[in-house]
Structures are given as C-alpha cells and as structure tokens.
C-alpha positions as CSV (number, residue, x, y, z in Angstrom):
1,M,-78.5,-21.7,-210.8
2,K,-81.8,-22.0,-212.5
3,V,-83.9,-25.2,-212.4
4,L,-87.1,-25.7,-214.3
5,A,-89.6,-27.5,-212.1
6,D,-92.9,-29.3,-212.5
7,L,-94.1,-30.3,-209.1
8,Q,-97.6,-31.6,-209.7
9,L,-98.4,-34.8,-211.5
10,H,-100.1,-38.1,-211.0
11,S,-98.9,-41.7,-211.0
12,R,-100.4,-44.8,-212.7
13,F,-102.3,-45.3,-209.4
14,S,-104.6,-42.3,-210.0
15,R,-107.8,-42.4,-211.9
16,A,-107.7,-41.6,-215.6
17,V,-103.9,-41.6,-215.7
18,S,-101.6,-43.4,-218.2
19,Q,-100.0,-46.6,-217.1
20,Q,-96.8,-45.1,-218.4
21,M,-96.6,-42.8,-215.4
22,V,-93.8,-44.7,-213.7
23,V,-90.5,-43.5,-212.5
24,P,-88.2,-44.5,-215.5
25,V,-90.7,-43.1,-218.0
26,I,-91.4,-39.9,-216.0
27,S,-87.6,-39.3,-215.7
28,S,-87.0,-39.9,-219.4
29,W,-89.8,-37.6,-220.5
30,A,-88.8,-34.9,-218.0
31,A,-85.3,-35.0,-219.6
32,K,-86.8,-34.5,-223.1
33,K,-88.8,-31.6,-221.9
34,G,-85.8,-29.9,-220.1
35,I,-87.3,-30.3,-216.6
36,G,-84.6,-30.5,-213.9
37,L,-86.9,-31.1,-210.9
38,I,-90.0,-33.2,-211.2
39,A,-92.7,-34.3,-208.7
40,T,-93.1,-37.9,-207.6
41,G,-96.8,-37.4,-207.3
42,D,-99.1,-39.6,-205.3
43,W,-96.8,-40.6,-202.4
44,T,-100.0,-41.1,-200.3
45,H,-100.7,-44.3,-202.2
46,P,-99.1,-47.2,-200.4
47,L,-98.1,-49.1,-203.6
48,W,-96.7,-46.0,-205.3
49,F,-94.9,-45.1,-202.1
50,R,-93.3,-48.5,-202.2
51,E,-92.4,-48.1,-205.9
52,L,-90.9,-44.7,-205.3
53,A,-88.7,-46.0,-202.4
54,A,-87.5,-48.9,-204.6
55,N,-86.8,-46.9,-207.7
56,L,-85.3,-43.6,-206.3
57,E,-82.1,-42.9,-204.6
58,G,-80.9,-39.8,-202.7
59,A,-79.3,-37.0,-204.8
60,G,-79.3,-34.2,-202.3
61,E,-81.2,-33.0,-199.3
62,G,-84.8,-33.9,-200.0
63,V,-84.4,-34.7,-203.7
64,Y,-83.9,-38.0,-205.5
65,K,-83.1,-39.4,-208.9
66,A,-84.1,-42.6,-210.7
67,K,-81.8,-45.5,-209.8
68,G,-79.2,-46.1,-212.4
69,A,-80.0,-42.8,-214.1
70,P,-76.9,-40.9,-215.5
71,E,-75.5,-37.8,-213.9
72,G,-77.5,-34.7,-214.7
73,S,-80.8,-36.7,-215.0
74,P,-84.0,-35.0,-213.6
75,L,-84.3,-35.0,-209.8
76,F,-87.5,-35.8,-208.0
77,L,-89.2,-34.0,-205.1
78,L,-91.8,-35.7,-202.9
79,S,-95.1,-34.1,-203.9
80,T,-98.7,-35.4,-203.6
81,E,-102.2,-34.1,-203.9
82,V,-105.1,-34.7,-201.5
83,S,-108.8,-34.2,-202.4
84,S,-110.8,-32.9,-199.4
85,I,-114.6,-33.1,-199.6
86,Y,-116.4,-31.8,-196.6
87,S,-119.0,-29.3,-195.4
88,Q,-118.3,-25.9,-194.0
89,G,-120.4,-22.8,-193.7
90,G,-123.5,-24.7,-194.9
91,K,-121.8,-25.6,-198.2
92,V,-120.1,-28.7,-199.6
93,R,-116.4,-27.9,-200.2
94,K,-114.1,-29.7,-202.6
95,I,-110.5,-28.6,-202.2
96,H,-107.4,-30.1,-203.7
97,T,-104.2,-29.5,-201.8
98,L,-100.5,-30.2,-202.7
99,I,-98.2,-31.4,-200.0
100,F,-94.4,-31.3,-200.4
101,A,-92.5,-33.5,-197.9
102,P,-88.8,-33.1,-197.0
103,N,-88.1,-36.9,-197.1
104,F,-89.7,-40.3,-197.2
105,E,-89.8,-40.6,-193.4
106,V,-92.0,-37.5,-193.1
107,A,-94.2,-38.6,-196.0
108,G,-94.7,-42.0,-194.3
109,K,-95.7,-40.3,-191.0
110,I,-98.3,-38.2,-192.9
111,N,-99.7,-41.3,-194.6
112,K,-100.0,-43.1,-191.2
113,E,-101.9,-40.1,-189.7
114,L,-104.2,-39.8,-192.7
115,S,-105.0,-43.5,-192.4
116,L,-105.7,-43.1,-188.7
117,R,-108.2,-40.3,-189.5
118,G,-110.1,-42.6,-191.8
119,A,-108.5,-41.9,-195.2
120,N,-108.5,-44.9,-197.6
121,L,-105.2,-44.3,-199.2
122,L,-105.4,-47.4,-201.4
123,S,-108.5,-46.1,-203.2
124,D,-106.6,-43.7,-205.5
125,G,-103.3,-41.9,-206.1
126,R,-105.1,-38.7,-205.2
127,P,-107.1,-39.9,-202.2
128,I,-110.5,-38.4,-201.4
129,V,-110.7,-37.7,-197.7
130,G,-113.5,-36.3,-195.5
131,L,-111.0,-34.0,-193.7
132,S,-111.1,-30.3,-194.3
133,A,-108.2,-28.6,-196.3
134,K,-107.2,-27.0,-193.0
135,A,-107.1,-30.4,-191.2
136,V,-104.9,-31.9,-194.0
137,A,-102.6,-28.9,-193.7
138,E,-102.6,-29.3,-189.9
139,I,-101.5,-32.9,-190.1
140,A,-98.6,-32.2,-192.5
141,L,-97.4,-29.1,-190.6
142,S,-97.7,-30.7,-187.1
143,L,-95.6,-33.7,-188.2
144,D,-92.9,-31.5,-189.7
145,K,-92.9,-27.7,-190.1
146,R,-90.8,-28.0,-193.2
147,C,-93.7,-29.4,-195.2
148,L,-95.2,-27.1,-197.8
149,V,-98.9,-26.9,-198.3
150,I,-100.1,-25.3,-201.6
151,P,-103.7,-25.1,-202.9
152,A,-103.7,-26.9,-206.3
153,H,-105.2,-25.4,-209.5
154,A,-106.7,-22.7,-207.2
155,W,-109.4,-21.5,-209.6
156,T,-110.9,-24.7,-211.0
157,P,-114.7,-24.4,-210.4
158,W,-115.3,-27.8,-208.8
159,F,-112.2,-28.7,-206.8
160,S,-110.2,-25.7,-205.6
161,L,-109.6,-23.0,-203.1
162,Y,-111.3,-20.2,-205.0
163,G,-113.6,-22.5,-207.1
164,S,-116.9,-20.9,-208.0
165,M,-118.8,-24.1,-207.2
166,S,-117.2,-25.4,-204.0
167,G,-114.5,-23.0,-202.9
168,F,-113.9,-20.0,-200.6
169,D,-113.5,-16.3,-201.2
170,S,-110.2,-16.2,-199.3
171,I,-107.3,-18.3,-198.0
172,A,-108.2,-17.3,-194.4
173,E,-111.8,-18.5,-194.8
174,C,-110.4,-21.9,-195.8
175,F,-107.3,-22.4,-193.7
176,Q,-108.2,-20.1,-190.8
177,E,-105.4,-19.7,-188.3
178,L,-103.1,-21.7,-190.6
179,S,-103.5,-19.2,-193.4
180,A,-100.1,-17.7,-192.7
181,E,-98.5,-21.1,-193.5
182,I,-100.0,-21.0,-197.1
183,Y,-97.1,-19.3,-198.9
184,A,-98.2,-19.9,-202.5
185,I,-101.0,-21.0,-204.7
186,E,-100.8,-23.0,-208.0
187,T,-102.5,-21.3,-210.9
188,G,-104.0,-24.2,-212.8
189,L,-104.4,-24.3,-216.6
190,S,-107.2,-21.9,-216.8
191,S,-105.5,-18.9,-215.1
192,D,-102.2,-17.2,-215.6
193,A,-100.0,-15.1,-213.2
194,A,-101.5,-11.8,-214.2
195,M,-105.0,-12.9,-213.3
196,N,-103.7,-13.9,-209.9
197,W,-101.8,-10.6,-209.4
198,R,-105.3,-8.9,-209.3
199,I,-106.2,-10.7,-206.1
200,A,-105.4,-8.9,-202.8
201,D,-105.4,-12.2,-201.0
202,L,-102.3,-13.1,-203.0
203,D,-100.3,-9.8,-202.7
204,N,-97.7,-11.4,-200.4
205,R,-97.9,-14.9,-201.7
206,R,-96.0,-16.6,-204.5
207,I,-97.6,-17.8,-207.7
208,V,-96.5,-21.2,-209.0
209,S,-97.5,-23.2,-212.0
210,F,-97.3,-26.9,-212.6
211,S,-98.7,-29.3,-215.2
212,D,-100.9,-31.7,-213.2
213,A,-99.9,-34.2,-215.9
214,H,-101.8,-37.5,-216.3
215,S,-99.5,-38.8,-219.1
216,P,-95.8,-38.4,-219.9
217,P,-96.2,-36.0,-222.9
218,K,-98.2,-33.6,-220.7
219,L,-95.3,-33.0,-218.3
220,G,-94.2,-29.4,-218.3
221,R,-97.2,-27.9,-220.0
222,E,-96.9,-25.5,-217.1
223,A,-93.8,-25.1,-215.0
224,T,-91.9,-22.8,-212.5
225,V,-88.3,-21.9,-212.9
226,F,-86.5,-21.4,-209.6
227,E,-83.2,-19.6,-209.1
228,V,-81.5,-21.4,-206.2
229,S,-78.1,-21.9,-204.7
230,E,-78.6,-25.7,-205.0
231,V,-81.3,-28.1,-206.1
232,S,-82.7,-29.3,-202.8
233,F,-85.9,-29.4,-200.8
234,P,-84.7,-26.6,-198.5
235,A,-83.8,-24.3,-201.4
236,I,-87.2,-24.8,-203.1
237,R,-88.9,-24.2,-199.8
238,R,-87.0,-20.9,-199.3
239,A,-87.9,-19.8,-202.8
240,I,-91.6,-20.5,-202.1
241,T,-91.7,-19.0,-198.6
242,G,-89.7,-16.0,-199.6
243,E,-87.0,-16.6,-197.0
244,G,-83.4,-16.1,-198.1
245,P,-81.8,-15.5,-201.5
246,D,-83.5,-18.4,-203.3
247,K,-86.4,-17.2,-205.4
248,I,-88.8,-17.9,-208.3
249,A,-87.3,-16.6,-211.5
250,Y,-90.4,-16.9,-213.7
251,T,-93.2,-19.2,-214.6
252,I,-94.2,-20.9,-217.8
253,E,-97.9,-20.8,-218.5
254,F,-100.4,-22.6,-220.6
255,Y,-102.5,-20.0,-222.4
256,P,-105.3,-19.7,-219.9
257,E,-107.9,-19.6,-222.7
258,E,-106.8,-23.1,-223.6
259,G,-107.8,-24.3,-220.1
260,K,-111.1,-26.2,-219.9
261,Y,-112.7,-23.8,-217.3
262,H,-111.6,-20.4,-218.6
263,Y,-115.1,-19.1,-219.6
264,T,-118.5,-19.6,-218.1
265,G,-120.7,-22.1,-219.9
266,H,-122.7,-25.3,-220.2
267,R,-121.1,-27.9,-222.6
268,N,-124.3,-30.0,-223.0
269,C,-126.1,-27.0,-224.4
270,N,-123.1,-25.4,-226.2
271,V,-123.5,-22.2,-224.2
272,V,-120.3,-20.2,-223.7
273,Y,-120.2,-16.8,-222.0
274,S,-117.3,-14.3,-221.7
275,P,-117.1,-12.4,-218.3
276,N,-119.0,-9.4,-219.9
277,E,-121.7,-11.7,-221.2
278,T,-121.9,-13.4,-217.8
279,R,-122.5,-10.1,-216.1
280,K,-125.2,-9.2,-218.6
281,L,-126.9,-12.6,-219.0
282,G,-126.4,-14.2,-215.7
283,T,-125.4,-17.7,-214.8
284,T,-128.5,-19.7,-215.7
285,C,-128.4,-21.7,-218.9
286,P,-130.8,-20.2,-221.4
287,V,-131.3,-23.7,-223.0
288,C,-131.9,-26.0,-220.1
289,G,-132.4,-23.6,-217.2
290,R,-129.7,-25.2,-215.0
291,P,-126.9,-23.3,-213.5
292,L,-123.9,-22.6,-215.7
293,T,-120.4,-23.6,-214.6
294,V,-118.9,-20.2,-213.7
295,G,-115.5,-19.9,-215.4
296,V,-112.2,-18.9,-213.9
297,M,-112.1,-15.5,-215.7
298,S,-115.5,-14.5,-214.2
299,R,-114.5,-15.8,-210.8
300,V,-111.3,-13.8,-210.9
301,E,-113.3,-10.7,-211.9
302,A,-115.6,-11.3,-208.8
303,L,-112.7,-11.4,-206.3
304,A,-110.3,-9.0,-207.9
305,K,-109.2,-5.8,-206.3
306,G,-109.1,-4.2,-209.7
307,D,-106.9,-4.3,-212.8
308,V,-103.1,-4.7,-212.6
309,E,-101.0,-2.9,-215.2
310,T,-98.8,-5.2,-217.2
311,K,-96.2,-4.8,-219.8
312,S,-94.6,-7.1,-222.3
313,E,-91.0,-7.3,-223.5
314,T,-89.6,-9.3,-226.4
315,D,-86.2,-10.9,-225.9
316,K,-83.6,-11.7,-228.6
317,F,-85.3,-15.0,-229.5
318,G,-88.6,-13.3,-230.2
319,V,-90.2,-14.6,-226.9
320,R,-92.7,-12.3,-225.3
321,W,-92.4,-11.9,-221.5
322,I,-95.2,-10.5,-219.4
323,K,-94.4,-8.4,-216.3
324,D,-96.3,-6.3,-213.9
325,K,-95.5,-2.7,-214.6
326,E,-93.6,-2.2,-211.3
327,E,-91.7,-5.5,-211.7
328,K,-92.4,-6.6,-208.2
329,R,-93.4,-10.1,-209.3
330,P,-91.6,-12.7,-211.2
331,P,-92.5,-12.5,-214.9
332,Y,-94.0,-15.2,-217.0
333,V,-94.1,-16.5,-220.6
334,M,-97.0,-18.2,-222.3
335,L,-96.3,-21.2,-224.5
336,V,-98.1,-23.9,-226.5
337,P,-96.6,-27.4,-226.0
338,L,-94.3,-28.4,-228.8
339,L,-96.4,-31.5,-229.7
340,E,-99.4,-29.2,-230.3
341,I,-97.4,-26.9,-232.5
342,L,-96.1,-29.9,-234.5
343,A,-99.6,-31.4,-234.8
344,E,-101.0,-28.2,-236.4
345,A,-97.9,-27.6,-238.6
346,L,-97.9,-31.1,-239.9
347,G,-101.6,-31.6,-240.1
348,S,-101.6,-34.7,-237.9
349,G,-102.8,-35.8,-234.4
350,V,-100.7,-35.1,-231.3
351,G,-100.1,-38.8,-230.6
352,T,-99.5,-39.9,-234.2
353,K,-96.2,-41.4,-235.4
354,T,-95.7,-38.4,-237.7
355,V,-95.8,-35.9,-234.8
356,L,-93.9,-38.0,-232.3
357,G,-91.2,-38.7,-234.9
358,A,-90.8,-35.0,-235.6
359,Y,-90.7,-34.4,-231.8
360,E,-87.9,-36.9,-231.3
361,K,-86.0,-35.6,-234.3
362,L,-86.1,-32.0,-232.9
363,T,-85.2,-32.9,-229.3
364,S,-82.4,-35.2,-230.3
365,S,-81.0,-32.6,-232.7
366,L,-81.5,-29.3,-230.8
367,G,-81.9,-30.2,-227.2
368,S,-84.9,-30.2,-224.8
369,E,-88.4,-29.0,-225.6
370,F,-88.1,-25.8,-223.6
371,K,-84.8,-25.0,-225.2
372,I,-86.4,-25.3,-228.6
373,L,-89.5,-23.2,-227.6
374,L,-87.5,-20.5,-225.9
375,E,-84.0,-20.3,-227.2
376,S,-83.3,-22.3,-230.4
377,S,-82.7,-20.2,-233.5
378,L,-85.5,-20.3,-236.0
379,A,-83.0,-21.2,-238.7
380,D,-81.9,-24.3,-236.8
381,I,-85.6,-25.3,-236.2
382,E,-86.3,-24.9,-239.9
383,R,-83.2,-26.9,-240.9
384,V,-84.4,-29.9,-238.7
385,A,-88.2,-29.7,-239.0
386,G,-89.1,-27.4,-241.9
387,A,-90.3,-23.9,-242.4
388,K,-93.8,-24.5,-241.2
389,V,-92.7,-25.7,-237.8
390,A,-90.3,-22.8,-237.5
391,E,-93.0,-20.4,-238.4
392,G,-95.4,-21.9,-235.8
393,I,-92.8,-21.6,-233.0
394,E,-92.1,-18.0,-234.0
395,K,-95.8,-17.2,-233.8
396,V,-96.2,-18.9,-230.4
397,R,-93.2,-17.0,-229.1
398,A,-94.8,-13.7,-230.2
399,G,-98.3,-14.6,-229.0
400,D,-99.6,-14.4,-232.6
401,I,-102.2,-17.1,-232.2
402,S,-106.0,-17.4,-231.7
403,I,-107.8,-19.4,-229.1
404,E,-111.5,-20.4,-228.8
405,P,-111.7,-20.3,-225.0
406,G,-112.4,-23.5,-223.0
407,Y,-115.5,-23.8,-220.8
408,D,-117.3,-26.3,-218.5
409,G,-114.7,-29.1,-219.0
410,V,-114.0,-28.4,-222.7
411,F,-110.4,-27.5,-223.5
412,G,-109.9,-24.3,-225.6
413,K,-109.0,-24.8,-229.2
414,V,-105.6,-23.2,-230.3
415,K,-105.2,-22.0,-233.8
416,I,-101.7,-20.9,-234.8
417,W,-102.7,-20.4,-238.4
418,K,-106.1,-19.0,-239.0
419,E,-108.1,-20.7,-241.7
420,E,-109.7,-18.1,-244.0
421,G,-113.4,-18.4,-244.0
422,G,-113.2,-21.3,-241.5
423,A,-115.5,-22.0,-238.5
424,E,-113.3,-19.9,-236.3
425,D,-114.5,-16.8,-238.2
426,E,-118.0,-17.5,-237.0
427,I,-117.2,-17.7,-233.3
428,E,-116.0,-15.0,-231.0
429,Q,-112.3,-15.7,-230.3
430,K,-109.7,-13.9,-228.3
431,T,-106.6,-12.9,-230.3
432,L,-103.7,-12.7,-227.9
433,F,-101.5,-9.6,-227.9
C-alpha cells in the first residue's frame, strides 16, 4: 500500500508557529491534504509530550491516531527536531536533526538523557542544545537502535548539515563513526531530489522531503510517499534504511526556486546571484561589502560530483514526473500548493475567505488536495472551481510556470500566469521545463 507522509512539522510550543498546531487541527488538515502519516513534531518539549500522550491512542506498531478520530484518519509518527549549536574544526556549527522514535517510552528516555546533558527542553519545541549533531545521534541510537536520525533541510545555509554558513562538506565529517547510521537526508524547500542526486555522499542514501510546517495550511507542501506492507514505524524505518521490501515510491517537492535560500544574495541590498553569477562575481555584497548568503544551488554546485542526467515523463493526468535516466532512484513531482494556485487564479490572498472558501469547496467535492493536484480531471475541477483554477492546475502539472528565485530568507515568487509587460519581464527568471 502507498501512504503519503509528512514527517517534519512543529507544534504550538515552537517559536513563530501558529497556535492552531495542536493534535485535532493537525489531524483535520492532514486529512484535507490527503496525508496518511503525519509527524507529531516537538516531542522533546515536556508540555507537548504530555499533550501528545493525552490526545493520541495507539493505531499500530509505533503509530498513533487522534483520540476519537474516525477510522481511516491520519496516523501520527513520533518525530522531533533538535537544533545543535557547537564548535568543531574551528568553526561554529548549527545543525538541525530529525529524530524518529519507535514509541513514547523511547522518546521519554531520550528527553531524560538530553536534560541530563544540560538541554533546556522547556525553552522551545525545537530545543537548542550545545551538543554536537553526532552526540544527539549517539544519545538516540544508544537508547534504542530502532531510532532514525535524519539531517533536516540539509542545504539551508544557516542551520543544516551541508549549510554554506555553518555546515560540513560530508556526512562523515559531521557524524564521524556514526555516519553509517545516517540513512537519509531531508531536502528542505530550496533543493529537490535531482540536486541531491548529484552528491556522491548521498549515492547510497535515501532522499526524503517533508514540509517543516509552522501552520496547518502549510502541511504537505513537501511530502514522501512510501510503499509499505503496513503503516507502522518498522515499515517506515525499513523503507528509509533500504532493508526489506518496503520502499520510498516517490517524493513531492516544492519548486526549489520558491524556497527562500535557493540563490545567493543579500536581501537588505536587493542583491541576487545565480550560481553562474556567483562564480563570476564572488560572494561579497557589491553594495555593503558584507558576505552574501551563499544559496543552496551554489552550495550544491560546490559539492557535486557532476551533473546527473534526468528525464521527464507525463502521465495520463498531465503530471510531469522527473526521473534519473537510469531509474535507480525514486522519481519525484514538483507541485505548487493548492492554496497558492487558488490565490493567483482568484486574485486574492492565500488566507482570505475567498481562497479558503474555494479550497473547502474543492476538497469537499473532489477529495483531498493531493488527489486534486495529481489525479482529478480538469473537467471536474472546472465544474467546481471554474476554468481559471482548472487552467492553473493544468499549468502546474506541466511545469508551465515562472519563478523569481528566493534568496537570503526571501521566498521565491511563483507566477502561473505571466503578466505581459509586468515587473517579472524586467528580472531574470527561471522558466521551468
């Protein structure tokens, strides 16, 4: 069976996170999205841990559902994120690490050990610890070998494994003798699977993508679809480690240009460089003289073994799938969230009543967001939401969109319909496919 999973998010106990990120609301929005397996997030926080224990009930080995939720509701898996800030090799390192625990008992033991090592778990849902990423992995794996440790948003400049500002050049440099226990990396919003296929360090590791959502509507903006014998922690673990028949079927990617660190730049000075421009012009801001934030694309270029040949195939729904030429890796599809498509089609903001009303009408009539984006007929979409929305979804499926790439913390700007003579004609954009 296939299960669409989003295994990275944050609770209301994390900074800059919606107070709506609570179990019932997460469960409800996951169902609207078509997510079958969702992260709990933040189980290192004592108060959230208590809420999770009170609001979830067992629904299989290592998976849970919201209490009172009907059969078929989204299941939860115990996932958290830890921020390590420490010094290694004469440089300050800032690494975010995901930990998946097989049950509440193991999660509780990890929390206790982190507290004994000086971590203030009450400070934030994603705690900042003075322990190295390796030490965090060692704690989890020493307490239970079933735990999974995955570097989060692996290319983000400031807080990631390969980050240009505070990361490492390899998994072995970061995790040392534990590197063999790092079976996967999470792409983050500013990179896609093909970018990661270029890295020799990842040749024998899985590529996963999750949303890192801070509010319910952001759930599933990236996701991983697993093909498993059952929805359970052991099955997901086997798919990620590559042991047994369970596997990753494909990933659903944010357009990486839309991510806020795709290109190199300096937002305060409105300086944006593509990788070619970065090579030619360097990484010093020509306006203020300070270092530019080196983007994910330039960082991938620096560490890549070379180019990887890809191919694309269009299915019967008009969805474009990207594959490596030899088909040794799971394929992926790039999508724009339905709320963003509706906002542009209807000429209204993502959070407005107009857009949210159209979203509710579509999902109640045609099924989940992912069903609408990937499988619903354009005729049905037009019948429910109008020709403009149907056209927008058709263009997104085909990759017929333009994006002004994000940089230095500024999200990229998606344009499904190009405005003739508009501002986007005056800036260099990447037209996809």
